[in-house]
All heavy atoms as TSV, in Angstrom:
chain	resi	resn	atom	element	x	y	z
A	1	GLY	N	N	-129.569	-26.221	20.594
A	1	GLY	CA	C	-129.466	-24.857	20.192
A	1	GLY	C	C	-128.100	-24.540	19.641
A	1	GLY	O	O	-127.275	-25.410	19.404
A	2	LEU	N	N	-127.890	-23.280	19.425
A	2	LEU	CA	C	-126.622	-22.841	18.842
A	2	LEU	C	C	-125.589	-22.601	19.934
A	2	LEU	O	O	-125.909	-22.300	21.070
A	2	LEU	CB	C	-126.818	-21.562	18.043
A	2	LEU	CG	C	-127.730	-21.691	16.840
A	2	LEU	CD1	C	-127.956	-20.327	16.222
A	2	LEU	CD2	C	-127.117	-22.626	15.816
A	3	GLY	N	N	-124.336	-22.720	19.571
A	3	GLY	CA	C	-123.247	-22.347	20.463
A	3	GLY	C	C	-122.965	-23.327	21.570
A	3	GLY	O	O	-122.469	-22.938	22.620
A	4	GLN	N	N	-123.255	-24.605	21.362
A	4	GLN	CA	C	-122.989	-25.573	22.416
A	4	GLN	C	C	-121.690	-26.327	22.180
A	4	GLN	O	O	-121.496	-27.391	22.765
A	4	GLN	CB	C	-124.128	-26.571	22.490
A	4	GLN	CG	C	-125.418	-25.941	22.965
A	4	GLN	CD	C	-126.530	-26.954	23.108
A	4	GLN	OE1	O	-126.354	-28.111	22.772
A	4	GLN	NE2	N	-127.660	-26.509	23.614
A	5	GLY	N	N	-120.818	-25.800	21.374
A	5	GLY	CA	C	-119.530	-26.448	21.176
A	5	GLY	C	C	-119.592	-27.454	20.029
A	5	GLY	O	O	-120.186	-27.217	19.018
A	6	GLY	N	N	-118.980	-28.580	20.228
A	6	GLY	CA	C	-118.907	-29.576	19.177
A	6	GLY	C	C	-117.614	-29.475	18.409
A	6	GLY	O	O	-116.679	-28.801	18.824
A	7	THR	N	N	-117.536	-30.156	17.301
A	7	THR	CA	C	-116.307	-30.155	16.529
A	7	THR	C	C	-116.228	-28.920	15.660
A	7	THR	O	O	-117.226	-28.363	15.235
A	7	THR	CB	C	-116.209	-31.402	15.626
A	7	THR	OG1	O	-117.325	-31.387	14.737
A	7	THR	CG2	C	-116.224	-32.651	16.457
A	8	GLN	N	N	-115.000	-28.521	15.364
A	8	GLN	CA	C	-114.781	-27.387	14.487
A	8	GLN	C	C	-114.551	-27.892	13.090
A	8	GLN	O	O	-113.838	-28.870	12.878
A	8	GLN	CB	C	-113.538	-26.590	14.912
A	8	GLN	CG	C	-113.708	-25.915	16.249
A	8	GLN	CD	C	-112.451	-25.150	16.606
A	8	GLN	OE1	O	-111.428	-25.256	15.951
A	8	GLN	NE2	N	-112.544	-24.381	17.682
A	9	ARG	N	N	-115.146	-27.256	12.113
A	9	ARG	CA	C	-114.963	-27.683	10.736
A	9	ARG	C	C	-113.613	-27.257	10.202
A	9	ARG	O	O	-112.934	-28.013	9.518
A	9	ARG	CB	C	-116.069	-27.097	9.871
A	9	ARG	CG	C	-115.996	-27.545	8.444
A	9	ARG	CD	C	-117.226	-27.192	7.722
A	9	ARG	NE	N	-118.298	-28.035	8.181
A	9	ARG	CZ	C	-119.018	-28.786	7.381
A	9	ARG	NH1	N	-118.805	-28.759	6.111
A	9	ARG	NH2	N	-119.966	-29.539	7.836
A	10	HIS	N	N	-113.206	-26.040	10.501
A	10	HIS	CA	C	-111.938	-25.531	10.014
A	10	HIS	C	C	-111.070	-25.126	11.191
A	10	HIS	O	O	-111.496	-24.363	12.040
A	10	HIS	CB	C	-112.163	-24.302	9.100
A	10	HIS	CG	C	-113.017	-24.589	7.928
A	10	HIS	ND1	N	-112.598	-25.382	6.892
A	10	HIS	CD2	C	-114.276	-24.231	7.643
A	10	HIS	CE1	C	-113.574	-25.484	6.007
A	10	HIS	NE2	N	-114.601	-24.806	6.440
A	11	ARG	N	N	-109.852	-25.642	11.213
A	11	ARG	CA	C	-108.927	-25.303	12.271
A	11	ARG	C	C	-107.771	-24.521	11.684
A	11	ARG	O	O	-107.379	-24.729	10.549
A	11	ARG	CB	C	-108.365	-26.543	12.939
A	11	ARG	CG	C	-109.354	-27.137	13.923
A	11	ARG	CD	C	-108.682	-28.212	14.690
A	11	ARG	NE	N	-108.810	-29.452	13.928
A	11	ARG	CZ	C	-108.130	-30.556	14.173
A	11	ARG	NH1	N	-107.300	-30.582	15.164
A	11	ARG	NH2	N	-108.294	-31.611	13.432
A	12	GLN	N	N	-107.229	-23.603	12.470
A	12	GLN	CA	C	-106.060	-22.844	12.045
A	12	GLN	C	C	-104.830	-23.736	12.153
A	12	GLN	O	O	-104.571	-24.336	13.192
A	12	GLN	CB	C	-105.911	-21.616	12.944
A	12	GLN	CG	C	-104.843	-20.658	12.481
A	12	GLN	CD	C	-105.229	-19.944	11.202
A	12	GLN	OE1	O	-106.399	-19.802	10.891
A	12	GLN	NE2	N	-104.254	-19.493	10.454
A	13	ILE	N	N	-104.067	-23.832	11.089
A	13	ILE	CA	C	-102.873	-24.655	11.062
A	13	ILE	C	C	-101.670	-23.737	10.914
A	13	ILE	O	O	-101.666	-22.836	10.090
A	13	ILE	CB	C	-102.918	-25.658	9.903
A	13	ILE	CG1	C	-104.098	-26.606	10.103
A	13	ILE	CG2	C	-101.632	-26.456	9.830
A	13	ILE	CD1	C	-104.335	-27.532	8.944
A	14	SER	N	N	-100.639	-23.986	11.718
A	14	SER	CA	C	-99.458	-23.147	11.634
A	14	SER	C	C	-98.695	-23.427	10.352
A	14	SER	O	O	-98.826	-24.471	9.735
A	14	SER	CB	C	-98.545	-23.371	12.837
A	14	SER	OG	O	-97.987	-24.645	12.747
A	15	CYS	N	N	-97.863	-22.494	9.961
A	15	CYS	CA	C	-97.105	-22.613	8.713
A	15	CYS	C	C	-96.053	-23.697	8.800
A	15	CYS	O	O	-95.692	-24.296	7.806
A	15	CYS	CB	C	-96.431	-21.273	8.385
A	15	CYS	SG	S	-97.583	-19.941	8.119
A	16	HIS	N	N	-95.540	-23.962	9.984
A	16	HIS	CA	C	-94.436	-24.902	10.117
A	16	HIS	C	C	-94.897	-26.212	10.703
A	16	HIS	O	O	-94.204	-26.836	11.496
A	16	HIS	CB	C	-93.351	-24.293	11.000
A	16	HIS	CG	C	-92.863	-22.977	10.469
A	16	HIS	ND1	N	-92.101	-22.895	9.323
A	16	HIS	CD2	C	-93.021	-21.703	10.898
A	16	HIS	CE1	C	-91.814	-21.632	9.066
A	16	HIS	NE2	N	-92.376	-20.898	10.027
A	17	SER	N	N	-96.059	-26.690	10.307
A	17	SER	CA	C	-96.584	-27.928	10.868
A	17	SER	C	C	-95.873	-29.147	10.318
A	17	SER	O	O	-96.075	-30.238	10.805
A	17	SER	CB	C	-98.075	-28.025	10.622
A	17	SER	OG	O	-98.340	-28.034	9.235
A	18	ILE	N	N	-95.034	-28.970	9.268
A	18	ILE	CA	C	-94.317	-30.105	8.720
A	18	ILE	C	C	-93.241	-30.600	9.694
A	18	ILE	O	O	-92.810	-31.738	9.640
A	18	ILE	CB	C	-93.719	-29.754	7.346
A	18	ILE	CG1	C	-93.313	-31.004	6.569
A	18	ILE	CG2	C	-92.523	-28.828	7.481
A	18	ILE	CD1	C	-94.470	-31.775	6.066
A	19	THR	N	N	-92.824	-29.751	10.644
A	19	THR	CA	C	-91.810	-30.167	11.609
A	19	THR	C	C	-92.382	-31.141	12.639
A	19	THR	O	O	-91.609	-31.698	13.430
A	19	THR	CB	C	-91.198	-28.956	12.314
A	19	THR	OG1	O	-92.238	-28.218	12.956
A	19	THR	CG2	C	-90.463	-28.077	11.343
A	20	VAL	N	N	-93.685	-31.335	12.637
A	20	VAL	CA	C	-94.302	-32.308	13.525
A	20	VAL	C	C	-93.873	-33.721	13.074
A	20	VAL	O	O	-93.831	-34.644	13.885
A	20	VAL	CB	C	-95.827	-32.173	13.492
A	20	VAL	CG1	C	-96.515	-33.263	14.266
A	20	VAL	CG2	C	-96.213	-30.806	14.035
A	21	ILE	N	N	-93.532	-33.879	11.806
A	21	ILE	CA	C	-93.026	-35.159	11.326
A	21	ILE	C	C	-91.606	-35.310	11.853
A	21	ILE	O	O	-90.654	-34.793	11.287
A	21	ILE	CB	C	-93.041	-35.203	9.768
A	21	ILE	CG1	C	-94.409	-34.806	9.214
A	21	ILE	CG2	C	-92.640	-36.582	9.284
A	21	ILE	CD1	C	-95.522	-35.729	9.601
A	22	ASN	N	N	-91.468	-36.006	12.937
A	22	ASN	CA	C	-90.193	-36.075	13.627
A	22	ASN	C	C	-89.355	-37.275	13.172
A	22	ASN	O	O	-89.781	-38.048	12.336
A	22	ASN	CB	C	-90.382	-36.070	15.153
A	22	ASN	CG	C	-91.333	-37.134	15.586
A	22	ASN	OD1	O	-91.729	-37.994	14.819
A	22	ASN	ND2	N	-91.736	-37.088	16.844
A	23	ARG	N	N	-88.215	-37.429	13.748
A	23	ARG	CA	C	-87.262	-38.462	13.295
A	23	ARG	C	C	-87.796	-39.879	13.440
A	23	ARG	O	O	-87.660	-40.678	12.511
A	23	ARG	CB	C	-85.947	-38.324	14.054
A	23	ARG	CG	C	-85.174	-37.104	13.645
A	23	ARG	CD	C	-83.967	-36.893	14.530
A	23	ARG	NE	N	-82.980	-37.909	14.351
A	23	ARG	CZ	C	-81.800	-37.729	13.780
A	23	ARG	NH1	N	-81.467	-36.525	13.352
A	23	ARG	NH2	N	-80.953	-38.704	13.663
A	24	PRO	N	N	-88.415	-40.241	14.561
A	24	PRO	CA	C	-88.932	-41.625	14.654
A	24	PRO	C	C	-90.029	-41.906	13.623
A	24	PRO	O	O	-90.126	-43.020	13.109
A	24	PRO	CB	C	-89.472	-41.728	16.059
A	24	PRO	CG	C	-88.755	-40.699	16.832
A	24	PRO	CD	C	-88.482	-39.588	15.872
A	25	THR	N	N	-90.827	-40.892	13.301
A	25	THR	CA	C	-91.880	-41.090	12.303
A	25	THR	C	C	-91.270	-41.352	10.927
A	25	THR	O	O	-91.706	-42.259	10.211
A	25	THR	CB	C	-92.780	-39.842	12.246
A	25	THR	OG1	O	-93.289	-39.573	13.546
A	25	THR	CG2	C	-93.909	-40.041	11.280
A	26	ILE	N	N	-90.261	-40.573	10.560
A	26	ILE	CA	C	-89.594	-40.776	9.289
A	26	ILE	C	C	-88.880	-42.118	9.282
A	26	ILE	O	O	-88.869	-42.841	8.279
A	26	ILE	CB	C	-88.617	-39.607	9.011
A	26	ILE	CG1	C	-89.415	-38.320	8.795
A	26	ILE	CG2	C	-87.764	-39.896	7.802
A	26	ILE	CD1	C	-88.583	-37.073	8.739
A	27	ARG	N	N	-88.304	-42.516	10.404
A	27	ARG	CA	C	-87.635	-43.797	10.501
A	27	ARG	C	C	-88.623	-44.950	10.301
A	27	ARG	O	O	-88.329	-45.936	9.631
A	27	ARG	CB	C	-86.943	-43.903	11.850
A	27	ARG	CG	C	-86.042	-45.090	11.964
A	27	ARG	CD	C	-85.272	-45.070	13.259
A	27	ARG	NE	N	-84.333	-43.980	13.296
A	27	ARG	CZ	C	-84.139	-43.168	14.313
A	27	ARG	NH1	N	-84.804	-43.338	15.429
A	27	ARG	NH2	N	-83.257	-42.200	14.267
A	28	ARG	N	N	-89.832	-44.825	10.889
A	28	ARG	CA	C	-90.853	-45.867	10.699
A	28	ARG	C	C	-91.305	-45.965	9.266
A	28	ARG	O	O	-91.472	-47.061	8.729
A	28	ARG	CB	C	-92.058	-45.579	11.607
A	28	ARG	CG	C	-91.894	-46.066	13.016
A	28	ARG	CD	C	-93.207	-46.049	13.742
A	28	ARG	NE	N	-93.800	-44.727	13.829
A	28	ARG	CZ	C	-93.542	-43.831	14.776
A	28	ARG	NH1	N	-92.694	-44.134	15.730
A	28	ARG	NH2	N	-94.131	-42.670	14.776
A	29	LEU	N	N	-91.499	-44.810	8.618
A	29	LEU	CA	C	-91.891	-44.814	7.199
A	29	LEU	C	C	-90.801	-45.461	6.334
A	29	LEU	O	O	-91.106	-46.250	5.423
A	29	LEU	CB	C	-92.157	-43.400	6.714
A	29	LEU	CG	C	-93.454	-42.757	7.186
A	29	LEU	CD1	C	-93.467	-41.283	6.792
A	29	LEU	CD2	C	-94.639	-43.485	6.597
A	30	ALA	N	N	-89.552	-45.125	6.609
A	30	ALA	CA	C	-88.456	-45.701	5.836
A	30	ALA	C	C	-88.354	-47.202	6.077
A	30	ALA	O	O	-88.092	-47.987	5.150
A	30	ALA	CB	C	-87.149	-45.013	6.208
A	31	CYS	N	N	-88.570	-47.636	7.302
A	31	CYS	CA	C	-88.515	-49.059	7.621
A	31	CYS	C	C	-89.614	-49.815	6.897
A	31	CYS	O	O	-89.398	-50.928	6.408
A	31	CYS	CB	C	-88.653	-49.229	9.136
A	31	CYS	SG	S	-88.268	-50.893	9.685
A	32	ARG	N	N	-90.763	-49.194	6.761
A	32	ARG	CA	C	-91.852	-49.802	6.020
A	32	ARG	C	C	-91.521	-49.913	4.544
A	32	ARG	O	O	-91.981	-50.833	3.873
A	32	ARG	CB	C	-93.117	-48.951	6.135
A	32	ARG	CG	C	-94.088	-49.490	7.111
A	32	ARG	CD	C	-95.356	-48.698	7.058
A	32	ARG	NE	N	-96.451	-49.560	6.723
A	32	ARG	CZ	C	-97.697	-49.263	6.954
A	32	ARG	NH1	N	-98.017	-48.094	7.428
A	32	ARG	NH2	N	-98.634	-50.097	6.640
A	33	GLY	N	N	-90.711	-48.972	4.051
A	33	GLY	CA	C	-90.298	-48.997	2.665
A	33	GLY	C	C	-89.090	-49.893	2.412
A	33	GLY	O	O	-88.672	-50.022	1.267
A	34	GLY	N	N	-88.548	-50.495	3.443
A	34	GLY	CA	C	-87.460	-51.433	3.263
A	34	GLY	C	C	-86.072	-50.856	3.473
A	34	GLY	O	O	-85.076	-51.470	3.134
A	35	VAL	N	N	-85.971	-49.644	4.042
A	35	VAL	CA	C	-84.685	-49.009	4.284
A	35	VAL	C	C	-84.107	-49.535	5.589
A	35	VAL	O	O	-84.810	-49.585	6.613
A	35	VAL	CB	C	-84.838	-47.470	4.346
A	35	VAL	CG1	C	-83.534	-46.804	4.685
A	35	VAL	CG2	C	-85.379	-46.947	3.036
A	36	LYS	N	N	-82.849	-49.943	5.564
A	36	LYS	CA	C	-82.224	-50.491	6.787
A	36	LYS	C	C	-81.518	-49.426	7.599
A	36	LYS	O	O	-81.566	-49.446	8.826
A	36	LYS	CB	C	-81.252	-51.579	6.403
A	36	LYS	CG	C	-81.942	-52.719	5.737
A	36	LYS	CD	C	-81.190	-54.003	5.904
A	36	LYS	CE	C	-81.903	-55.122	5.178
A	36	LYS	NZ	N	-82.648	-55.955	6.033
A	37	ARG	N	N	-80.822	-48.474	6.937
A	37	ARG	CA	C	-80.111	-47.424	7.669
A	37	ARG	C	C	-80.395	-46.085	7.020
A	37	ARG	O	O	-80.540	-45.993	5.816
A	37	ARG	CB	C	-78.600	-47.672	7.631
A	37	ARG	CG	C	-78.199	-48.852	8.458
A	37	ARG	CD	C	-76.708	-49.020	8.420
A	37	ARG	NE	N	-76.085	-47.882	9.073
A	37	ARG	CZ	C	-75.036	-47.975	9.847
A	37	ARG	NH1	N	-74.482	-49.154	10.046
A	37	ARG	NH2	N	-74.500	-46.917	10.387
A	38	ASN	N	N	-80.465	-45.027	7.858
A	38	ASN	CA	C	-80.691	-43.672	7.381
A	38	ASN	C	C	-79.460	-42.822	7.670
A	38	ASN	O	O	-78.857	-42.959	8.710
A	38	ASN	CB	C	-81.886	-43.027	8.094
A	38	ASN	CG	C	-83.192	-43.687	7.732
A	38	ASN	OD1	O	-83.352	-44.182	6.625
A	38	ASN	ND2	N	-84.100	-43.698	8.673
A	39	SER	N	N	-79.167	-41.895	6.739
A	39	SER	CA	C	-78.126	-40.930	7.039
A	39	SER	C	C	-78.762	-39.750	7.750
A	39	SER	O	O	-79.985	-39.642	7.846
A	39	SER	CB	C	-77.437	-40.459	5.749
A	39	SER	OG	O	-78.322	-39.678	4.997
A	40	GLY	N	N	-77.954	-38.859	8.272
A	40	GLY	CA	C	-78.481	-37.737	9.041
A	40	GLY	C	C	-79.253	-36.740	8.222
A	40	GLY	O	O	-80.172	-36.076	8.701
A	41	ARG	N	N	-78.903	-36.604	6.926
A	41	ARG	CA	C	-79.535	-35.595	6.087
A	41	ARG	C	C	-80.889	-36.031	5.547
A	41	ARG	O	O	-81.623	-35.230	4.982
A	41	ARG	CB	C	-78.622	-35.256	4.903
A	41	ARG	CG	C	-77.386	-34.513	5.324
A	41	ARG	CD	C	-76.575	-34.179	4.135
A	41	ARG	NE	N	-75.987	-35.430	3.620
A	41	ARG	CZ	C	-75.362	-35.539	2.468
A	41	ARG	NH1	N	-75.231	-34.510	1.696
A	41	ARG	NH2	N	-74.838	-36.695	2.087
A	42	ILE	N	N	-81.231	-37.313	5.735
A	42	ILE	CA	C	-82.440	-37.823	5.113
A	42	ILE	C	C	-83.690	-37.207	5.713
A	42	ILE	O	O	-84.725	-37.118	5.068
A	42	ILE	CB	C	-82.470	-39.365	5.201
A	42	ILE	CG1	C	-83.486	-39.957	4.224
A	42	ILE	CG2	C	-82.820	-39.816	6.595
A	42	ILE	CD1	C	-83.093	-39.801	2.798
A	43	TYR	N	N	-83.603	-36.747	6.960
A	43	TYR	CA	C	-84.806	-36.262	7.640
A	43	TYR	C	C	-85.302	-34.948	7.036
A	43	TYR	O	O	-86.488	-34.792	6.765
A	43	TYR	CB	C	-84.517	-36.126	9.140
A	43	TYR	CG	C	-84.123	-37.452	9.736
A	43	TYR	CD1	C	-82.800	-37.691	10.106
A	43	TYR	CD2	C	-85.040	-38.460	9.902
A	43	TYR	CE1	C	-82.425	-38.907	10.638
A	43	TYR	CE2	C	-84.674	-39.689	10.419
A	43	TYR	CZ	C	-83.367	-39.910	10.790
A	43	TYR	OH	O	-83.009	-41.111	11.292
A	44	GLU	N	N	-84.394	-34.001	6.793
A	44	GLU	CA	C	-84.808	-32.734	6.173
A	44	GLU	C	C	-85.253	-32.958	4.730
A	44	GLU	O	O	-86.206	-32.327	4.253
A	44	GLU	CB	C	-83.670	-31.717	6.225
A	44	GLU	CG	C	-83.428	-31.170	7.606
A	44	GLU	CD	C	-84.647	-30.484	8.201
A	44	GLU	OE1	O	-85.352	-29.771	7.432
A	44	GLU	OE2	O	-84.911	-30.686	9.385
A	45	GLU	N	N	-84.564	-33.856	4.009
A	45	GLU	CA	C	-84.959	-34.156	2.649
A	45	GLU	C	C	-86.354	-34.772	2.585
A	45	GLU	O	O	-87.168	-34.453	1.730
A	45	GLU	CB	C	-83.949	-35.118	2.000
A	45	GLU	CG	C	-82.606	-34.489	1.730
A	45	GLU	CD	C	-82.663	-33.485	0.606
A	45	GLU	OE1	O	-83.457	-33.662	-0.328
A	45	GLU	OE2	O	-81.921	-32.501	0.697
A	46	THR	N	N	-86.621	-35.652	3.530
A	46	THR	CA	C	-87.948	-36.298	3.595
A	46	THR	C	C	-89.024	-35.283	3.895
A	46	THR	O	O	-90.107	-35.310	3.309
A	46	THR	CB	C	-87.939	-37.427	4.641
A	46	THR	OG1	O	-86.889	-38.328	4.336
A	46	THR	CG2	C	-89.251	-38.155	4.661
A	47	ARG	N	N	-88.742	-34.375	4.846
A	47	ARG	CA	C	-89.735	-33.328	5.178
A	47	ARG	C	C	-90.019	-32.450	3.943
A	47	ARG	O	O	-91.163	-32.093	3.684
A	47	ARG	CB	C	-89.238	-32.470	6.321
A	47	ARG	CG	C	-89.339	-33.162	7.637
A	47	ARG	CD	C	-88.983	-32.243	8.791
A	47	ARG	NE	N	-88.871	-32.980	10.027
A	47	ARG	CZ	C	-87.757	-33.239	10.649
A	47	ARG	NH1	N	-86.613	-32.792	10.164
A	47	ARG	NH2	N	-87.736	-33.937	11.766
A	48	GLY	N	N	-88.971	-32.094	3.195
A	48	GLY	CA	C	-89.176	-31.286	2.013
A	48	GLY	C	C	-89.994	-31.997	0.952
A	48	GLY	O	O	-90.910	-31.425	0.355
A	49	ALA	N	N	-89.679	-33.270	0.706
A	49	ALA	CA	C	-90.432	-34.061	-0.292
A	49	ALA	C	C	-91.875	-34.236	0.139
A	49	ALA	O	O	-92.801	-34.147	-0.676
A	49	ALA	CB	C	-89.758	-35.397	-0.505
A	50	LEU	N	N	-92.097	-34.467	1.438
A	50	LEU	CA	C	-93.447	-34.634	1.953
A	50	LEU	C	C	-94.255	-33.355	1.841
A	50	LEU	O	O	-95.438	-33.384	1.496
A	50	LEU	CB	C	-93.390	-35.102	3.392
A	50	LEU	CG	C	-94.703	-35.486	4.042
A	50	LEU	CD1	C	-95.349	-36.653	3.307
A	50	LEU	CD2	C	-94.488	-35.849	5.497
A	51	LYS	N	N	-93.607	-32.215	2.073
A	51	LYS	CA	C	-94.293	-30.918	1.952
A	51	LYS	C	C	-94.722	-30.662	0.512
A	51	LYS	O	O	-95.853	-30.253	0.260
A	51	LYS	CB	C	-93.385	-29.798	2.432
A	51	LYS	CG	C	-94.057	-28.439	2.380
A	51	LYS	CD	C	-93.173	-27.377	2.953
A	51	LYS	CE	C	-93.768	-25.992	2.958
A	51	LYS	NZ	N	-94.939	-25.754	2.192
A	52	ILE	N	N	-93.841	-30.964	-0.446
A	52	ILE	CA	C	-94.201	-30.803	-1.861
A	52	ILE	C	C	-95.342	-31.728	-2.242
A	52	ILE	O	O	-96.303	-31.300	-2.915
A	52	ILE	CB	C	-92.957	-31.073	-2.737
A	52	ILE	CG1	C	-91.919	-29.958	-2.528
A	52	ILE	CG2	C	-93.326	-31.175	-4.217
A	52	ILE	CD1	C	-90.581	-30.240	-3.145
A	53	PHE	N	N	-95.280	-32.972	-1.800
A	53	PHE	CA	C	-96.347	-33.919	-2.104
A	53	PHE	C	C	-97.676	-33.473	-1.515
A	53	PHE	O	O	-98.716	-33.520	-2.201
A	53	PHE	CB	C	-95.960	-35.307	-1.565
A	53	PHE	CG	C	-97.047	-36.324	-1.724
A	53	PHE	CD1	C	-97.306	-36.866	-2.965
A	53	PHE	CD2	C	-97.794	-36.729	-0.640
A	53	PHE	CE1	C	-98.315	-37.827	-3.123
A	53	PHE	CE2	C	-98.805	-37.686	-0.793
A	53	PHE	CZ	C	-99.042	-38.208	-2.028
A	54	MET	N	N	-97.671	-33.022	-0.263
A	54	MET	CA	C	-98.913	-32.604	0.378
A	54	MET	C	C	-99.474	-31.328	-0.273
A	54	MET	O	O	-100.680	-31.168	-0.379
A	54	MET	CB	C	-98.702	-32.389	1.870
A	54	MET	CG	C	-98.470	-33.672	2.635
A	54	MET	SD	S	-99.786	-34.869	2.433
A	54	MET	CE	C	-101.148	-34.030	3.195
A	55	ASP	N	N	-98.589	-30.422	-0.692
A	55	ASP	CA	C	-99.062	-29.236	-1.417
A	55	ASP	C	C	-99.787	-29.610	-2.686
A	55	ASP	O	O	-100.841	-29.078	-3.026
A	55	ASP	CB	C	-97.900	-28.296	-1.736
A	55	ASP	CG	C	-97.392	-27.554	-0.518
A	55	ASP	OD1	O	-98.131	-27.501	0.487
A	55	ASP	OD2	O	-96.250	-27.056	-0.566
A	56	ASP	N	N	-99.229	-30.583	-3.431
A	56	ASP	CA	C	-99.863	-31.052	-4.666
A	56	ASP	C	C	-101.207	-31.709	-4.388
A	56	ASP	O	O	-102.198	-31.458	-5.097
A	56	ASP	CB	C	-98.946	-32.034	-5.418
A	56	ASP	CG	C	-97.713	-31.367	-5.965
A	56	ASP	OD1	O	-97.709	-30.121	-6.080
A	56	ASP	OD2	O	-96.743	-32.082	-6.284
A	57	VAL	N	N	-101.261	-32.549	-3.339
A	57	VAL	CA	C	-102.515	-33.224	-3.000
A	57	VAL	C	C	-103.591	-32.203	-2.604
A	57	VAL	O	O	-104.736	-32.280	-3.051
A	57	VAL	CB	C	-102.285	-34.245	-1.870
A	57	VAL	CG1	C	-103.595	-34.761	-1.311
A	57	VAL	CG2	C	-101.457	-35.413	-2.387
A	58	LEU	N	N	-103.200	-31.227	-1.789
A	58	LEU	CA	C	-104.175	-30.218	-1.355
A	58	LEU	C	C	-104.651	-29.345	-2.508
A	58	LEU	O	O	-105.817	-28.977	-2.584
A	58	LEU	CB	C	-103.576	-29.369	-0.238
A	58	LEU	CG	C	-103.471	-30.071	1.102
A	58	LEU	CD1	C	-102.718	-29.207	2.103
A	58	LEU	CD2	C	-104.838	-30.407	1.650
A	59	ARG	N	N	-103.720	-29.006	-3.415
A	59	ARG	CA	C	-104.108	-28.213	-4.590
A	59	ARG	C	C	-105.134	-28.958	-5.440
A	59	ARG	O	O	-106.136	-28.411	-5.868
A	59	ARG	CB	C	-102.873	-27.863	-5.409
A	59	ARG	CG	C	-103.167	-26.899	-6.532
A	59	ARG	CD	C	-101.928	-26.542	-7.341
A	59	ARG	NE	N	-100.779	-26.178	-6.510
A	59	ARG	CZ	C	-99.660	-26.873	-6.420
A	59	ARG	NH1	N	-99.504	-27.980	-7.142
A	59	ARG	NH2	N	-98.675	-26.475	-5.650
A	60	ASP	N	N	-104.888	-30.258	-5.665
A	60	ASP	CA	C	-105.832	-31.066	-6.425
A	60	ASP	C	C	-107.166	-31.205	-5.714
A	60	ASP	O	O	-108.239	-31.138	-6.342
A	60	ASP	CB	C	-105.257	-32.460	-6.698
A	60	ASP	CG	C	-104.066	-32.427	-7.643
A	60	ASP	OD1	O	-103.906	-31.391	-8.341
A	60	ASP	OD2	O	-103.318	-33.418	-7.685
A	61	THR	N	N	-107.117	-31.367	-4.392
A	61	THR	CA	C	-108.354	-31.501	-3.614
A	61	THR	C	C	-109.198	-30.244	-3.702
A	61	THR	O	O	-110.422	-30.317	-3.880
A	61	THR	CB	C	-108.011	-31.809	-2.147
A	61	THR	OG1	O	-107.200	-32.965	-2.096
A	61	THR	CG2	C	-109.256	-32.009	-1.327
A	62	VAL	N	N	-108.559	-29.089	-3.579
A	62	VAL	CA	C	-109.284	-27.824	-3.672
A	62	VAL	C	C	-109.881	-27.671	-5.075
A	62	VAL	O	O	-111.036	-27.242	-5.238
A	62	VAL	CB	C	-108.357	-26.646	-3.339
A	62	VAL	CG1	C	-109.005	-25.321	-3.690
A	62	VAL	CG2	C	-108.027	-26.671	-1.853
A	63	ALA	N	N	-109.127	-28.041	-6.104
A	63	ALA	CA	C	-109.649	-27.933	-7.469
A	63	ALA	C	C	-110.857	-28.834	-7.660
A	63	ALA	O	O	-111.847	-28.416	-8.283
A	63	ALA	CB	C	-108.546	-28.282	-8.458
A	64	TYR	N	N	-110.807	-30.070	-7.138
A	64	TYR	CA	C	-111.933	-30.968	-7.296
A	64	TYR	C	C	-113.166	-30.478	-6.557
A	64	TYR	O	O	-114.277	-30.522	-7.060
A	64	TYR	CB	C	-111.567	-32.360	-6.806
A	64	TYR	CG	C	-110.657	-33.119	-7.736
A	64	TYR	CD1	C	-109.603	-33.848	-7.226
A	64	TYR	CD2	C	-110.822	-33.090	-9.109
A	64	TYR	CE1	C	-108.745	-34.554	-8.073
A	64	TYR	CE2	C	-109.971	-33.758	-9.962
A	64	TYR	CZ	C	-108.950	-34.497	-9.424
A	64	TYR	OH	O	-108.098	-35.175	-10.246
A	65	THR	N	N	-112.987	-30.004	-5.329
A	65	THR	CA	C	-114.140	-29.571	-4.553
A	65	THR	C	C	-114.746	-28.286	-5.113
A	65	THR	O	O	-115.957	-28.108	-5.077
A	65	THR	CB	C	-113.776	-29.356	-3.073
A	65	THR	OG1	O	-112.676	-28.474	-2.979
A	65	THR	CG2	C	-113.440	-30.666	-2.427
A	66	GLU	N	N	-113.910	-27.376	-5.643
A	66	GLU	CA	C	-114.459	-26.178	-6.271
A	66	GLU	C	C	-115.214	-26.538	-7.538
A	66	GLU	O	O	-116.217	-25.914	-7.881
A	66	GLU	CB	C	-113.361	-25.171	-6.560
A	66	GLU	CG	C	-112.869	-24.466	-5.327
A	66	GLU	CD	C	-111.724	-23.521	-5.632
A	66	GLU	OE1	O	-111.206	-23.549	-6.767
A	66	GLU	OE2	O	-111.351	-22.757	-4.725
A	67	ASN	N	N	-114.743	-27.529	-8.260
A	67	ASN	CA	C	-115.387	-27.942	-9.491
A	67	ASN	C	C	-116.713	-28.644	-9.220
A	67	ASN	O	O	-117.629	-28.580	-10.039
A	67	ASN	CB	C	-114.464	-28.866	-10.280
A	67	ASN	CG	C	-114.897	-29.013	-11.704
A	67	ASN	OD1	O	-115.646	-28.194	-12.229
A	67	ASN	ND2	N	-114.431	-30.072	-12.355
A	68	GLU	N	N	-116.838	-29.279	-8.056
A	68	GLU	CA	C	-118.059	-29.989	-7.698
A	68	GLU	C	C	-119.120	-29.057	-7.126
A	68	GLU	O	O	-120.211	-29.485	-6.822
A	68	GLU	CB	C	-117.758	-31.068	-6.659
A	68	GLU	CG	C	-116.983	-32.238	-7.203
A	68	GLU	CD	C	-117.849	-33.169	-8.021
A	68	GLU	OE1	O	-119.034	-33.305	-7.694
A	68	GLU	OE2	O	-117.347	-33.731	-8.994
A	69	ASP	N	N	-118.810	-27.780	-6.919
A	69	ASP	CA	C	-119.715	-26.801	-6.326
A	69	ASP	C	C	-120.187	-27.224	-4.963
A	69	ASP	O	O	-121.365	-27.171	-4.630
A	69	ASP	CB	C	-120.924	-26.534	-7.239
A	69	ASP	CG	C	-120.504	-25.836	-8.532
A	69	ASP	OD1	O	-119.498	-25.111	-8.501
A	69	ASP	OD2	O	-121.190	-26.039	-9.548
A	70	ARG	N	N	-119.266	-27.617	-4.115
A	70	ARG	CA	C	-119.617	-27.996	-2.750
A	70	ARG	C	C	-119.403	-26.837	-1.813
A	70	ARG	O	O	-118.655	-25.995	-2.026
A	70	ARG	CB	C	-118.755	-29.165	-2.286
A	70	ARG	CG	C	-119.123	-30.438	-2.987
A	70	ARG	CD	C	-118.360	-31.571	-2.415
A	70	ARG	NE	N	-118.717	-32.779	-3.152
A	70	ARG	CZ	C	-118.313	-33.969	-2.829
A	70	ARG	NH1	N	-117.539	-34.134	-1.785
A	70	ARG	NH2	N	-118.633	-35.011	-3.516
């Protein structure tokens, strides 16, 4: 029947969810890319670049799904 729980299709996401990308996560990504040492400012720069990239990806995704009439 209805109302028995299950997964939610749409979840509310906070505006500042990019801060979840913490220093060890950025360090692991940089290590995968071949970076040996990070400066202190790289973390905020990486968060900013990642936010711009994700905004572009989400904008394209919304455009594709609206165009597909889903």
